[in-house]
N, C-alpha and C positions, 0 to 999 in steps of 0.2 A: 717357144713356150715349153715349160716342163711337162713331160708326159705326152708330147705331140708325136705324130706319126714320124716326123723327121728324126726324132731322137731314138726311136725304137730300133734296137740292133737288127741287122739283116741276118746275121748268123749266130748260132749258139754253139759253144764248145764245152759248156759246163756239165751237161748231162745230169741235171739236178733231179733227185727223186722226190716223191711226195713224202712228207714227214710221217714216220711210223709213230702214230699217236700212243699206242700202248707202251712202246719202248721209251718214248719221251716221258711218259707218266712215271715209269719205273725209275728213270734217270733222276727225276725230281726228288726222289727219296734220298739222294746222296748229297744234297746241298747243306744239310744240317746234321750234326752229330754222326753217328754210325762209324763205320770203319774208316771213313775218310775225314774224320773230324780234325786231324792235324793239317789238312789241306783245304778243307771247305770253309764256309763262313764261320763255323764255330771257332776257328783258329783266331779270329780277330775280334771276338765279342768283348774281350777285356784287354785293356792296355797294360794293366799291371795288377798283381795280387801279392799280399803279404799275410802270412799266418804264423810267423814266429813270435815268441814271447816278448821280444823287444817291441813289436808293433801291436800285438794283441795280448793283453794280460787278463787272465780269467781267474777270479777268486770266487770260491764256491762255499755256500752254506746251505745244508739241508734242513728243511722244516721238520720238526718231530712228528712222527706218525703220519696221519692224513690231514694235519692241520693246514690252515691257509693264513700264515702270518700277513699282517698288513705291510705295506711298503716301509713304513717307519720302523716297524719291528725288525724287518729283514736288514734294512740299512744299518741299524744300530749294531747288529751282529757283524756285518761285513766291514763297516768302517771301524769297528772296535777290534779288528785284528783276528776275528774268528774264522775268516775265510781261508780255505786252503787252495793252493794253485792246482789247476787242472788243465788239460789240453785235449786235443782231438783224440777220439777213441774212448773217452770217459763215458760210462753208461749211467744214466739216471734211473732210479728205481727205488723200491718196487712200484708196480702200477698204482696209480691214483695218488702218489705222493707228490709234493711240491718242493722245488729246489730254487735257490736264488743265486744269481751270479752278479758280481761287480765286474764290469767290462771296462778296462782302461785302454783306450786306443791312442797310440802315438803315431800320428800321420806324417809321412814324409813331407818336408817343406815344399818340394817341387810339385807336389800334387795339387797345390793351390791353383794351378793353372787350368785344371780340368773342371768342366762344368758340373760334374757329379762324382762323388765318392760314396761308396756303400760299405756297410758291414753286412756280409753274407753269413748268416747264422742259422744253422740247421742242427737241432739236437734230436731229430727224428720224432719229436712230439710237438706239443703246442707251447708257445711262449708268448710273453707280453713284455714289451720294452717300456721302461720308465725313464724319464729324465731325472736329474738330481733333485728336483723339487717334489718328485712323487707324482707327476702327471703321467698317466698311461698314454703312450704315443701311438703304438701300433702292435698288432698281433703278428706272430710268426708261426708258420706251419711247416713242419719238417717233412722228410721223406721226398720221394721223387715222383709222386702222382700228380694229377692235374690240379689238386688243391694246394700244391706247394707254394708257399710265399716265404722266402728266406732273406730277402734283401731289405735292409733298412737304410734309407738315404740320410747321410750325416749332414746336418746343416752347414752351409758354406761358411758361416762365421766361425764354426769350430774347426772346419778344415783349415781355414787360414791361420787359426791359432796353433794348429798342429796337435791338438789334444781334445779328446772327447771321452766323457765318462757316462756310461749308461748302466742301469740295473735291469736285469732280466729275470722275470719269474718263469721258471721252466716246470712244466707239468709232465709227469711220467705217464702219459697216455697218448695214443694216436688220435687222429681226428675222429675215427670211428671206433673208439673203445680202448680197452686196456692193451698194454704192450709197451715194451721198452726196447730201445735201440741206442747205439752209441752216438756221441757228438760227432757229426760228420763235417761240419764247416763252422769256422769262426775266423773269417778272412776279411781283411781290408781289401777292397777291390775298386778299380777304376773301370767302369764300363765304357766301351766305345759306342756312344749313343746312336750314331748314324748306322753302325753295323746292326745294332738291335732293331732300329727302325726298318732296315732292309730285311731283317728276319721276319718281322710282322708283314711287310709287303709281300714277301715270297710265300709265306704261309697262306695268305689270302688268295694269291694267284693259284697256288697248288690246290686249295680246297675248291675254288671255282671250277677248276678243270676236272676234279673228281666227282663233285656233287651234281653239277648241272648235266642235263642229257647230252649224250654223245654228239648230237647234231646241233647243240646250242652254239651260236656264233660266239657268245661271250666265253663259254668254256674253252673253245678252241683258241680264241685270242689269248686267254689267260695262260693256257698251256704253252703256247709258243713264246709268249712274253717271258714266262719263267725259264724256259729253255735258253732264251737269248741272255737272260741274266747270268745263268750258269756259264755261258760262253764268254761273257764279258768279265767275269770275276777272275782275278789273277792272284788273290791272296793279299792284296794291298788295300789300305784305306782309300787310296785314290780311286781304285776300281769300285769301291763301295758307292761312291758318289755317282759314278757312271751307271751302276746297276740301279740305283734309286731313280735316276732319270728314265731308264728303260721301263721301270714299273709304272711310271705315269702314263704309259700307253693304255693301261687299263684303269688306273686310278684317276686319271685326269691331270692336266698340267697344273702345277702349283696347287695341288688339291688341299694340302694342309692349311695354307693361308686362306684359300677360298672358303673352306668350311668354317674356319674360325671366324672369319669376317661375317659370314651369313648368320652364324649363331649369336653374334653380338656378345655383350658382357656377361649375360647369364647362361650362355652356352646352350640355348634352346633352339632346336630345329624348327623351321616354320611349317614343315609338312612331313609327310611320311605315313605309310600304312602300318608298319610294325613298331608299335610304341614300346620302347626298350627301357625298362626300369631295373636298376640294381636292387638285388634282394638277397637276403641271407636267412634262409630258413634254419632256425636253431631249435631242434627238438628240446623241449623243456626237460625231458628225461627220456632216455631210450637205452643206448649202449653206454651211458654214463649217468651218474647221479646229479641231483640238483646242484651240489656244490661245484661240480665241474661246469655245468651250464652257466653258472654265474660268471665264471672266468671266460667262457666262450663268448658271452655277450660283450664283455669289456674288450676282448681281443678284436672281435669282429667289427663292432661299431666304432671303436677308436680308429681302426684301419680305414673305414669308410670316410670318416671325418678328415683323415689325412689325405685320402685320394681326392676329395672334393677340392682341395687347395691346388692340385695339379691338373685336374680335369674338370673344368667349370661346367661341362655338360653332364657330369655324373649326378644323377638324381637317384637317391636310395630310399627304399620303402621298407618299413619294419612294423610288425604287429606285436601283440602280446604285452598287455599292461604289466603282468608279473615280471617280465624281463626288464622293463623300464624301471620298475620299483627296485629290483635288485641293483641295477646300475646306479640309481639315485642313492641307495643306501650304502653300497660297498665301494663305489667309484664316483664320488660326488663331483670331482673335477672333470671327469669325462662327461658326466651328465650335464654340467653347465655348458660345455662345448657343444654337446648335442643340441641343447635348447637354442643356441645361437644358429645352428644350421637349420633347425626347424623354422626359425624366424626368417632366415634367408630363402627358404623354399627348397633347399637341396635335400633335406632329410624329411621324408613324409611319414608322419605317424598315421597308421591306419589299422583296420581290423575290428576295432570296437569292443573286443572281448578280453577277459582276464587272461586266458590262454587260448591257443588254437585247440579247442576241445574236441573230444569225441562228441558226435551229435546224436548217435543212436540211443545211448543208454542214460544220459542225464535226464532227470525229470524236467517237466516244463518250467517249474520254478527255478531249478538249478540253471537251466539255459537262460532264463531271464536274469539271473544273478551274474552270469558270465558277462552279459551286456551291461548290466547296471554297474558292476564293479569296474569293468574296463572303461566304459564311457565316463564315469565320474572321475576316475583317475586321470584320464587324458584331459578332461576339462579343467581339473584342479591344477595340473602341471603345465599345460600348454595353452589353455584358454579356449579350446574348441572341442567339439564332438566329432568323431569319425563318421563319414557318410558312406563308407564302403566296408562291408563285412568280408573277411578273408579267411578261408579254410582250405588251403591247397592240398593238405595231406591227410584229411580225415576220411574214415572208412565208410562213407555213406552219409546221407543227409536227410534228417527227419522232415516230414512234410509240414511241420509247423514253423520251420525256420524262416520262411518268407514273412510271415506275420510278425514273429518276434523281432526280426531284423528291422522291419518297418516301424514297429512300436518302440524301437530303440534308436531311431534316427538314421538307420542305414537303408538306403534305397538301391544299393548296388551290391553285387556278390561276385567274388572271384574264387575260382577253384580250378583244379585240373585232374583230380583223382579218378574221375570216371573214365579217364583214358586208360586206366588199368583193367577195365572190364575184361573178364576172361572169355566171355561168350559173345556178347553183342556190342557192336560199335555204337557208342552213344551218338545220336544223329545230329546234334547241334553244337555249335561253337559259341554263338551269341544268341541269347533267347530270353524270354520272360519266364521266370520260374514262378509258378502259381501254387500257393500253399493251400492247405485244407479249407481255409475260410475264404479263399479267393484273393488274398493279398498277393502281390507280385513284387519281385525284385529283378532288376535288370542283371542278367547273369552272363559272365564270360568265362569260358573254359579255354585256356590258351591252346591253340593248335600246335604249339611247340611241344606239348605233352610233358612238360616238366616245369619246375620252378627254380631250377638251378642250371640254366643253360651256360655252356662254356663259350657261347657266341660264335660258334663255328658256322660256316656257310650252310651246313646240313640243317642246323636248327633254324636258321633264318629262312631258308627255303620252305620249311614246314609251315611258316606263316601263311603260305598259299596252299601247298599240297595237302595239308591236313585240315584246312579251313572248311567247315561244313555249311557256312552261310554266305558264300561269295555272291550269291544271287541278291543279297540284301546289302551287305557291307563287306569290304575287304580289309577293314581295320582289325587288328588283333594285337595281343600283348605278348611281349617276351620278357620274362623275369630271368635275369642272369645273375650268376654269382654262385660260389660254392655253398652248398646247403646241407641240411640235416645236421651235420656236425658243425655248422657255422663257417666262418671265413668270409663269405660274401665275394663281391667282385674283386678282381685283381687288375693291375695295370695292363696285363696282356689282354684281358677281355675288353677293356675300354679301347685299347689300340685296335683290336679286331673290328669293333663296332665303328670306329672312325673310318677305317678302310672300307667296310661294307657300305657305309653312307657314301663314300667317295665313288665307289664302283657304281652304285645305283644312280648317282647324279650324272656320272660321265657316260654311262652305257645304257642305262635302263630306267630313264626318268619316268616312263609310263608304268613301270613295275610289271612288265610282262614276264620276266624271268625270276626276279627276286622282289619281295616287298621292300620298299624304301625304309631304311632305318630312321626312326624318329627318337631323338634324345632330348632330355631336359624337361619332359612333361611329367605330370603326376598321374597316379592311378585314377583319382577323381576326375581329372580333365579327360582321360580316355573315355570314361563312362558318359561324361557330358557330351563329348563329341559323338558317341554312338547314338545317344538320344536325339541329338540334332539331326543326324543323318538318317534316322529311322522313324521320323515323325513321332518321337517320344515312345519308341518301341512298338508302335502300331503295326509295322510291317514285319516285325520279327515273329518267329514261331513261339508257341506257348508249350510249356511242359508242366502238367499238373501232377501234384502229389510228391511222394518221396523220390529222392535221387538215390536209388538202390545201387550199391557197389557190388558188382558180380565178382567179388574177391574178398579175402580176409574175413570170411564168415566165422572162422573159429574164434575170433576176438570177442564174440558175444558170450563166450564161456571160459576162455583161458583166465587163470588166476582167480579162483573162486573167492579167496579172501578179499581181493580188491573189490569184486562185485558186491559182496556183503557189506564191506565198509562204506561203499558209496550209497547203497540203499538205506542203510541204517543211519548214516550221517545226514542224508537229505531229510529223513523223517524227524530226526532229533532236532535239527536246527529249526525246522518248521514249528515243532512243538514249543521250543524255547521262545521263539518270537511271539507265538500266540500268548503264552502265559505271561511273558515279560510285558507285552503290550497291555494285557488286562491288569497286571499289577501296577503298571505306571499310571493307570487311570484312577486308581482308588486308594493310593497310599503315597508315602514319601519315597517309595522304591524308585531307584534310579535305573532307567532303561540302559542295559549294558551294550550300547551301540558299538563302541570300539572293540569289545571282545567278540561280539557277533560278527562284525566285519572281518576280523582276523580269522575266525572260524570258517566263514564263507569263503574267504580267500584260500584257505588251506584246502577246503573241499573242492573248490573250483580248480585249483592247481592239480589236484589228484584226478580231475576229469580230462587232463591232457590226452591227446589222441594216441599216445603209446603207453600211458599209465593205466587208465580205466580199461582199455582193451586188453591189457595183460601181455603186451608185446615188448616189455623191457627186460633188462638183465636183473638178476637176483638182488643186486645192490640197490636198484631202484625200488624193487618190490618191498624190501625191508624199510626203505625210507617212507614209502607211501602207507604201508601197513602201520608203521609207527605213528604216522600222522593221523590215521584213522583212530588209533587208540587214544591219541591226545584229544581229538575232536569229541570222542565219547566221554572221556573223563571231564574235560572242560565244559562240554555241553550239559552233562548231568549236574555239574555244580551250579551252572546258571539256571537250570530247570528247578533244582531244589531251592535256589535263592528266590526265584519267582514264587514258588509254592509257599515258602515261609512268609511272604508278604500277603498271600491270598487266603491262607487257612490258619486256623488256630491248631497247633499241634496237640494231639491227644492219642490215646490208644485205639480210638475208633477207626475202623477200616472204611475208607471210601474209595470209589473208583472214578477216574476222570476219563472222559471221552474227548480226545483232542481232535476228533473228526467233527465235533460240534453240530454240524448240519445233518448228521446221519443218526437217527434214533437207534438204540441198540438194546438187545436183550440176548445174552449169550452165556455159555458155560465158561467159567474162569477157574484157573487153578489158584487156590487161595489158602494160605496157611494161617491167616489172621482171622478170617471170618468165623464167627461162632456158628454160622448157618452152613458151613461147609460140610459136604458129605463125601467121605473118603478123599478129602483134599480138594473137592470141587464144589462150586457154588454157582448160583445164577445171579448175574449182575445185570442191572437195568439202568439205562440212561435214556429217559424218554425225550427230554428237551435239554438243550444247553450242554454243559460239560460234566457236571457232577452227577454221579449216580451212586447206587448202593446195592448191596445184596438183598434179594427178595426171595420170597417163597412163592412159587407159581406151579399150577397144575401142568403136568406134562406126561406124555407117554414115555416110559423109560427106554433108554438105549440098553441093549443087551448083547452079549456075546455068547455063542454056543459052540461046543465042539461038534464038528461034522466030518466024520471019516478021518482023513489025515490032516484036516484043516479046521477052519472056523467059519462061522457066519456071524457078522455084526449086523444089527438091524435096529431100527426105530420105527416110528409111525409112518414114515414116508420112504425110507431107503433101506436097502440091504446090500451087503457086499460079501461075497464068498471067496475064501482062499482055499485052494486045493492043489496038491502037487507042487507046492511052492510058488504058485502063480495065482493071480486074481482071475477067477474063471467066470464070475458073474457080478454085475452091478445092476440092481433092479430098482426102478421107481415103483414102489409098492402101490402108491395111490393110483397110478395109471396102468400098472401091470406091464410096464415096458422094460425090456432088457436093453442095456446100453452097450454091452460088449458083443461084437459081431460073432455069429455062430462059428464055432471051430477055431476061434482065436482066444488068446488070453492077454491080459494086461500085466505089466510089471517092468522091472529093470532089465534093460538090454545093454550089452557092451559091443562096441564096434571096433574093428581095426581102423586106426587113424594114421594113414601114411600120406600126408599131402605131398604134392610134387615139390613145392618150395615153401619158404616162409612158414616154418614149423608152428610157431605159436599163433600165427595169423590165419592160416588156411585150413579148411577142411574141404575135401573133394566129394563130389556126388557119389563116387564109387564106394565110399566108406559104408553106405547103406547096404551094400551087396554082401558084406561079410559080417554077419551078426550072430551073437550068441544070446539066447533068451535065458537070463539068469533065474535061478529058483531059490526061494528061501529054504534053508536047511533046517532051521528050527523056528517054531512059533509058540509063544506062551501068552496067556492072558495077563494083561497088565492092569486093566481096569474093567470091572464087571458091570458098571452102571450104578445107579440108574441115570446119572447125568452124563457120564461118558463111558463108552465101551471101547476098549482098545486091546490090541495084541502087539507084542514085540517080536519081530522076526529078525533072524540073522542069516547071513550068507557069507561065504568066501568068494572073493572075486580076484582070481589070480593070486598075487601076493598081498591082496588087500582084504579088508573085512568091512562089512556094512551091517549096521543095526537100523532097522526101520520100524517105527512105531506107527501103526495104522489105527486111526481113531474115528469114531462116529459119535456125535453128541446127540442128546435127546432133543435139542432145540434146533429149529431151522437156522440157516445162516444169516437171515435178516428178519426184520419185522414185517416185510412186505407179505401180503396175503399170497398163499400158495408157494412160498419159498421152501426149497428143500434144504436138507442138511449137507454140510461139507463132509467129504471123506478126506481126512487129513493124513499126511505122511510126514512124520518128523524123522529126519535121517541124520545119522552120524556115521561117517565113513573114514576109516583109516586107509588112505589111498597111497598105493606104492606101485602103480602101473607105469609102463612106458608105451606111448603111442596107442593108447586105448581111450575110447570115448564112451562115457556112461550116460545113458538116457533113460527116461521113463516113457513107455509107449502105451497108448490107449487106443485100441481098434474099436471105434464106435459104430453104432447103428444109425448115426446121423448122416444125412445125404445133402450136401450143399456145395455149390460151385466156388464159394469163397469163404474164407474165415476172417474173423475180426481180431485184430491185435491191439493191445494197449500200447499207446505211444505218448509222447510228451503232449500234454494238453489236448488229448483226443484219441482217436483210434484210426487204424489203417486197415483197409480190407485188401486181402491178397488172394490170388487164385489157389484153389486146392488141387487143380488139375494141371497138366503139363502139356497143353496144346501147342504152345509156341516156345521158341528158345528163350523168350523173355520170361515165360512162366517157369520153364525148367530151371532157369538160373536161380530161382528163389527156393531152392531145396532146403536152405537154412536161413531163417530170418530173425530179426530182432523184435522183441516185445518187452514191455515192462512187467506189469503185475499179472497179466493174464493173456491167454489166447482163447477165443470162443468159436465154436462151430455150431451153427444153428440152422435148422430148417423151419418151415412153417409149424408153429405150435410148440417146438421143443429145441433145446440145445444143451450143450455141455461145454463148460469152461475148465481149463486147467490154470490154477492160480499158483503163484510162487512168492517167496519172501526175499529172494536175492538172486534170481536167475534172469537171463536175458535171451537165451537162444531157444527158438521154437521151430517146429515144422508141422504143417498139416498137409498130408498127401492123400488125396481122396478122402476117405473117412477116418484115416489113422492120424491121431494127434501124438506129437512127441515133444517132450521138454528136455532140453540139454542140461546135464547136471555137472559133469566133470570131464576135463580133458587131461592129457599127460604128455604135452610136447617136451622136447629136450633142448630147444633153442628159442630165444637167446637165454632162457633160464632153465637149466637142466633139472631144477627142483620144482618146476611149476606144478602147483596143486598137490604135491606130495605132502603127506601128513594128515592130521585130523581135520575133517571138514564137516560142518554142520549146516543144514539147510532144511527148509520145509516147503512142501507144495500140497496142493489139494485138488480134488475133483469136485466140481460144482455143477450138478445137473439143474436145469431150470426150465420153467414153462416159458413159451414164447420165443421169439427171436431175440438177438442181442438187444436191439433197440426197445424191445418190450420188457426186458428183464431188469434185474437189479445187479447184474454182474459187476458193474463198475463199483457200486457201493460195497458189495461183498469183498471185492479185491482190496479196496481201501481198508476195510475192517480187518482182513487177513494180515495186512501189513502194519496195522496200527492197533495192537492189542490195548485193551483198557489198562490205564495206568493205576495201579493200586498204591495208595499211600495212607498214612495215618493222620487223622486230624478231623476237625469239624469246621463248618463254614459259617462265618459271620453272616448275618442277614443281608449285609450290604455287599457281599462278595459278588463280583461278576461271574463267578463260577456257578452260582446257584441259578441265575437266569442270564444266559449268554446274551450279550448286548446286540449281536449282529445275527439276523435271521433272514435267510433267503426263502421266499414263498412263491407259490404259483408256477414254479419251473423245476420239475424234478430232473430235467436234463442240464441244469446249471449247478456247478459245484463251486463252493467258496473254498479255494485252495489255500490262500495265505492271508494272515492278518499280522500286520507289523506296524511299527511307527514310521512316519514319513522321513525320507532322507534329509529334507531341509530342516528338520527339527534339530539337526546337529551339524556343526561345522565340518566340512569335508576333510580338512587337514587336522584339526585339533580334536574333533569329536565332542567338543563342548556344546551344551544346549544353546540354541539360538533364541529361545523364547517362544518359538512356534510349537504348536501341539496338534499333530495330525495323525490320523489313522489311515493306513493303506489296506485295502481289500482287493485281492486279485481273484477273479472268477473266470470260469471258462465253461462253454457249452460243449458237452462231450458226446452227444448222440448224433450230431450231424443235422440238426434242424433249428428252426427259429424258436425264440422264447421271449415271453413278456414277464419278466421276474419283478417281484417286489422285494426290496430290501428294507427291513424294519430295524430300527436302532432304538434300544431301550436303555434308560438309565444314564444317558449321556446327552449333554446339551450341545447341539450342533449349530455352528455359525454358518458354514458353507459346505457344499458338496460339489464335486466335479468329477468328470471322467478325465483321467490322465493317461499318459503312455507309461512304458516301463521305466523310463527315466524320471517319471513323475512330473512331466511337463503338461501343462493344461491343454486339454482338447476341447471340452465343452462344459458349461455349467450344468448342474442338475437341480431340478426343482424338487423340493421336499415339503411335506405337509404333516401336520399333527394327525396322529392316528391313535387315539386313546392315550395310553401312557407312553407312547412311542412316537417317533417321527418315521415316515416312510418315504421311499422314492421308487419310481418305476424305472426299470432298466431293460432295454430290449437287447436281444442277442440274435445274430445270424448264425448259421451253421459253423460250429467249431471256433466261434469268436472268443478271443481272450480279452477281458475288460478289466481295467484297474480303476477302482473308485477311491477317491481321496476325500476324507471327511475332516474338516477343520473344526476343532472343538471351540466352544464359546468360552 
């Protein structure tokens, strides 16, 4: 028998040594390319190539400027004889321009015998191949990096005919931004497919030998198998077949047929721990503008549709409704092909939002619109809502996202960005993320720690080695494909995954060394499987509150104009919806649903995670700033149109309070009011929206010269400016000094030299190198009695700043005991490099945590640095305010367009301007305007009116001319929230189903949507009263306006009322159907 004692040789004459593993490993480097490429496997990868003009004819037509002609336009020029002949070495440019080629391929007749013929086209940039009918077939990516995809497979029918004509749109930009290089390849080629398959076999064996531990049996087996292949290869195709047979020692006998048979017709694996999904993260704007992103979408997704025909196991997942809409509008033929792949289950639509947005800075309502716009688009085009929320590259995650996701139909969340933490390793891979109100989403952070895996064995192994929850589940997700700049999966990646599956089945079925690859499943199926294996998440750990990214903290401040555009846009659109809704109730006014949707789409697109954070190139900033200007212009037109329907125009001055639920009495700058004193007046809105100028008794605000500075004071507060700094802020009613002894408040400038990622990052050590800036001049601007103010100026390096410091005679709100705001209106001509401007307030308040305004709530963060988790929060995000309160007293810093804060001990800081030089070297340079305020208050945050005052600061009374008809809803606001001061009515709009999702035409339904939220962190039993409107039904709905539960309502005098309960930080949407 074989291997018996009788067959074992008695003598040995070979003197065989043990294999030198390190030397063998180095030898493996020589089988592909390199200095032996004329003798190794590279020699036989192609059977034949042609690049002469007889076989490859190129006719060129450049698009004028930065235009993007359609296929029909380009073909008209090229077929009309306007194309000129070009060849290799031709350089496309300048950057961001587009160029069209007509490529005529004359294919040798004897090539019809080959199974595959390719056009290898590399113009060092990005390109899109069209057939003669104008269908986009496939994207091409030039250069010789890992994202290169230069081969286009010519259909066999055209190979047999001997002729193929294609049109190629060539863009003069690299995958990651601007740049031009020459045409490298335009070749007809015949690949030796078995040689290419051996290449993939060998690469897998080599990676196994390099990645697995030195004592791994599989690693050693792979190394020796690869070495045997090199010994067997003699440069002939016959030896390729022998070598492939040797590779089966690790891959398994007849592995290709075995796996194909097990996968069946749909290509799905029956098992496996590493769920592998094709993905193509395309930044909506970053190192390229929107116009280029539109092309990237078409290139990337058409390529994936093509790959699905050749790789039935290939399942591709894509997010971002905006990108789908671009494809639908600009490339309708590709969109129709995509819809077919969605139906077949190979193309998974997911994410649920309009774009993969920043989640730190958008308001709660803006985040709700991200879901509403995205989900309604997906439902209208594909017939379903997404159940998985996807933000793989966003710079931190606000604590209300779990609730908003659940209210939008998403029960699962995928990300990976916290793997970038600079200080602390995030402790979970799969967990329940619990939001402020207790809502939870099943969350997975891929242990592969990226969303653009190249499918190497190193990434596959991370499915185990980086997995933080193996005690509960070994399942994890691998998203593979070229990303950020698009492209997506390549044939090489899919070939690698086939072999990784084969290796696992043949050598490691239990998954002890590598997780078993699982292809053909969906992201939704992954989360369903995790739920099933974890008892619906009960055995998974919980993480409560925000997912703070310990990185990219500078994005809260970079690009000040973007931040201002976002805040003002959010407020304007909310106001337009409110007034338009009221106008649609009382007149023939037509609610501008289509216009509002387009404006919300524009605003939500600008909240993309490289746009709003300010981490894009200048070209993108110009696009987004231009869009903000359009939003303001169009929004104000809509606002005025609604006002025209609500008021009778006259010369009378009236004031409108779009905060409606917050009564107001405040000093306003008014040029129209006859009651104005030195340009200021007192306006009051006690109930509803409409108010007017009044005369009221008050203690005047005054400003006095004091030494080299000034003292501003009123009945409750005083502020002293001396030596160019703020030396005292005193609560006169309590006799309490708010600035710590020996310290001053004012503007500080810091050296800002991050280690990497200039526009993104700020490092802790920037706080160590500070200059306390001093005002150089101060002059009285307003003497009172309604407003006292001084205008101060200073030079800041090459920059100049003008700061108007004001104190009004009135308190900041009508709440008893309210203090006055100390307001700072700033205009800065900013021309610094790598400097960070902040306002610093060293207080006398002592508290272990501060309260920060966030989307639909607040977040509390430590003021001390006891742990590394605390220390990492040296710069944090907040919306309208940060508050530091102790028992009985507190101080808040409010702002009108800033997002970066820090509270360290008792020192509060507001970040104002940065000056990075990359990726936009002009970031923040030029004129910048912003305002902030100090608001001292009685009680802790939860006992105070800080939230209301911050809303007032961001929503000035709207002065207009006219008078109100008695029937106008402005005179008596129809919707009133009572009995719950901790509940705010944030949004009033018309119902989505009042209008057709595609045509925006009225459907006959007439509903009002009210979105409310509890902002203090406690329960509430609110009463909503509705006056002047006949109500047929009322219900609680989710963000998509789907029914949750009916609401009972009753007559209450001249109104109807309904009781609504809230838990801590709960967001509730109420739908009222009109009779």
